[in-house]
C-alpha positions as CSV (number, residue, x, y, z in Angstrom):
1,M,0.0,0.0,0.0
2,G,2.9,2.3,0.6
3,H,4.0,1.9,-3.0
4,T,2.5,4.4,-5.4
5,D,2.3,3.6,-9.1
6,S,2.1,6.3,-11.7
7,H,-1.3,7.0,-13.0
8,P,-2.6,4.4,-15.5
9,T,-3.0,7.0,-18.2
10,E,0.6,8.0,-17.8
11,K,1.6,4.4,-18.4
12,S,-0.5,4.1,-21.5
13,K,0.9,7.4,-22.8
14,E,4.4,6.1,-22.2
15,M,3.6,2.8,-23.9
16,Q,2.1,4.7,-26.8
17,V,5.2,6.8,-27.2
18,K,7.4,3.7,-27.1
19,T,5.2,2.0,-29.7
20,Q,5.4,5.1,-31.9
21,L,9.2,5.0,-31.6
22,W,9.6,1.4,-32.8
23,K,7.1,2.0,-35.5
24,I,8.9,5.1,-36.7
25,K,12.2,3.1,-36.8
26,L,10.5,0.3,-38.7
27,W,9.0,2.7,-41.3
28,K,12.3,4.4,-41.8
29,I,14.3,1.2,-42.3
30,W,11.6,-0.4,-44.5
31,Y,11.2,2.6,-46.8
32,L,15.0,3.2,-46.9
33,I,15.5,-0.4,-48.1
34,N,12.5,-0.7,-50.4
35,I,12.6,2.6,-52.3
36,P,15.7,1.6,-54.2
37,I,14.2,-1.9,-54.8
38,M,11.0,-0.5,-56.2
39,A,12.8,2.1,-58.3
40,F,15.7,0.1,-59.7
41,L,14.7,-3.6,-59.6
42,D,10.9,-4.1,-59.6
43,S,10.5,-1.4,-62.2
44,N,12.3,-3.6,-64.7
45,A,9.0,-5.5,-65.3
46,V,7.6,-2.5,-67.1
47,I,10.4,-0.3,-68.4
48,P,11.9,-0.8,-71.8
49,E,14.9,-3.2,-71.9
50,N,17.3,-0.5,-73.1
51,L,16.5,1.5,-69.9
52,Q,17.0,-1.4,-67.5
53,F,20.3,-0.4,-66.0
54,T,20.0,-2.8,-63.1
55,K,19.0,-5.8,-65.2
56,F,22.3,-7.6,-64.4
57,M,21.4,-7.6,-60.7
58,L,17.9,-8.9,-61.5
59,E,19.4,-11.7,-63.7
60,G,21.6,-12.9,-60.8
61,Y,18.6,-12.9,-58.5
62,I,16.5,-14.8,-61.1
63,E,19.2,-17.4,-61.5
64,Q,19.6,-17.9,-57.8
65,F,16.0,-18.1,-56.8
66,H,14.4,-19.2,-60.1
67,D,11.9,-16.3,-59.9
68,F,9.9,-17.0,-63.0
69,L,7.7,-14.0,-62.3
70,C,10.6,-11.6,-62.6
71,A,12.0,-13.5,-65.6
72,N,8.7,-13.5,-67.5
73,P,6.4,-11.1,-65.9
74,P,2.8,-11.9,-66.7
75,K,0.4,-9.0,-67.6
76,W,-1.2,-9.0,-64.2
77,L,2.2,-8.6,-62.6
78,K,3.0,-5.7,-64.9
79,I,-0.2,-4.0,-63.8
80,M,0.7,-4.6,-60.1
81,T,4.2,-3.2,-60.9
82,L,2.7,0.0,-62.4
83,F,0.6,0.4,-59.2
84,E,3.8,-0.1,-57.2
85,I,5.6,2.6,-59.2
86,F,2.8,5.1,-59.3
87,F,1.3,4.5,-55.8
88,Q,3.7,2.7,-53.5
89,L,6.9,4.4,-54.5
90,P,5.5,8.0,-54.1
91,V,3.9,7.0,-50.8
92,A,7.2,5.5,-49.6
93,V,9.2,8.6,-50.6
94,Y,6.7,11.0,-49.0
95,C,6.5,9.0,-45.8
96,L,10.3,8.6,-45.5
97,Y,10.7,12.4,-46.2
98,Q,8.2,13.2,-43.5
99,L,9.8,10.8,-41.0
100,L,13.3,12.1,-41.6
101,N,12.1,15.7,-41.1
102,L,9.9,14.9,-38.1
103,S,12.0,17.0,-35.7
104,S,11.4,20.1,-37.8
105,S,7.7,19.4,-38.2
106,K,5.4,21.8,-36.3
107,A,2.6,19.3,-36.2
108,V,4.3,16.0,-35.2
109,K,1.1,14.2,-34.2
110,K,-0.7,15.2,-37.5
111,T,2.3,14.2,-39.6
112,L,2.6,10.8,-37.8
113,A,-1.2,10.3,-38.3
114,K,-0.8,11.0,-42.0
115,V,2.2,8.7,-42.3
116,D,0.4,6.0,-40.4
117,F,-2.6,6.2,-42.7
118,L,-0.6,6.2,-45.9
119,S,1.7,3.4,-44.6
120,R,-1.4,1.3,-43.9
121,L,-2.6,1.8,-47.4
122,Y,0.8,1.0,-48.7
123,A,1.0,-2.1,-46.5
124,L,-2.5,-3.3,-47.7
125,N,-1.3,-3.1,-51.3
126,V,2.0,-4.8,-50.5
127,I,0.4,-7.6,-48.5
128,S,-2.3,-8.4,-51.1
129,T,-0.1,-8.3,-54.2
130,T,2.7,-10.3,-52.5
131,A,0.3,-12.9,-51.1
132,F,-1.1,-13.4,-54.6
133,C,2.5,-13.8,-55.9
134,I,3.2,-16.4,-53.2
135,Y,0.0,-18.3,-54.2
136,Y,1.0,-18.1,-57.8
137,V,4.4,-19.5,-57.1
138,W,2.9,-22.6,-55.4
139,A,0.1,-23.0,-57.9
140,F,1.9,-22.4,-61.2
141,G,5.7,-22.1,-60.4
142,Y,8.1,-23.1,-63.2
143,Y,11.7,-22.8,-64.0
144,P,12.4,-19.6,-66.0
145,D,14.3,-21.4,-68.7
146,H,12.0,-24.4,-68.8
147,V,8.4,-23.2,-68.8
148,D,7.1,-26.8,-68.9
149,V,9.0,-27.9,-65.8
150,S,7.4,-27.1,-62.4
151,L,9.5,-25.6,-59.7
152,S,10.6,-28.2,-57.1
153,Y,9.3,-27.9,-53.5
154,P,12.6,-26.6,-52.2
155,H,12.8,-23.9,-54.9
156,K,9.2,-22.9,-54.2
157,A,10.0,-22.6,-50.5
158,A,13.1,-20.6,-51.2
159,L,11.2,-18.2,-53.5
160,T,8.5,-17.9,-50.8
161,M,11.1,-17.0,-48.3
162,V,12.1,-14.1,-50.5
163,Y,8.5,-12.8,-50.8
164,A,7.3,-13.6,-47.2
165,P,9.1,-10.7,-45.5
166,Y,7.0,-8.3,-47.6
167,V,3.9,-9.8,-46.1
168,L,5.2,-10.3,-42.6
169,V,6.9,-6.9,-42.0
170,T,4.3,-4.8,-43.6
171,T,1.7,-6.5,-41.4
172,L,3.4,-4.7,-38.5
173,F,2.3,-1.4,-40.1
174,F,-1.2,-2.3,-38.7
175,V,-0.1,-2.7,-35.1
C-alpha cells in the first residue's frame, strides 16, 4: 500500500510513445531499403529493356531463386508493378521524407497520423499483391528457362522466403 504507481493514463501514454518510436524506426528502415528496390529492380518489369540499368542484378537474383515472375512477368504482374511505381513508390518517398524531417515538423502528431494512414494503405497493397504472388508460385511455379517444368518444392519454398518478409513486415504497419 505504501508503493505508489504512476497514474494508468501516464503508463498508457508512455507505452504509446514507445510504440510510436519502434514503428517510426520500422517505417524508416523499411522505406530506406524498399525505395531503391522498387525504383531500380521491380520497375524492370515495365520499363523498356534499353533502360533497364540494373537488369544484371535482377538476372543474378532470377538465376539464384528461379523467380519466373521476374524473368517472364505476366500481364497481371506488370499491372501490379505499375501500381507499385505510381502509388507505393511515391507514398514511400513521401513517408520517408516526413519521418526524416519529423523533428522540424510543427505538427508531429498530425504528420505521424498521415504517415500511419498512408503506410497502412501502402501495406495493404504490398500484402495483397505479394500474397497473390506467393499463391501463384505454389500453384503455377516453373523454371524460367523451362516453362514446362514445375518448380521443385525446395525452390518454391526458397522463393516464398524471398517474398514472405514483404507480407510479414508490412503486417506490422497495422499494429
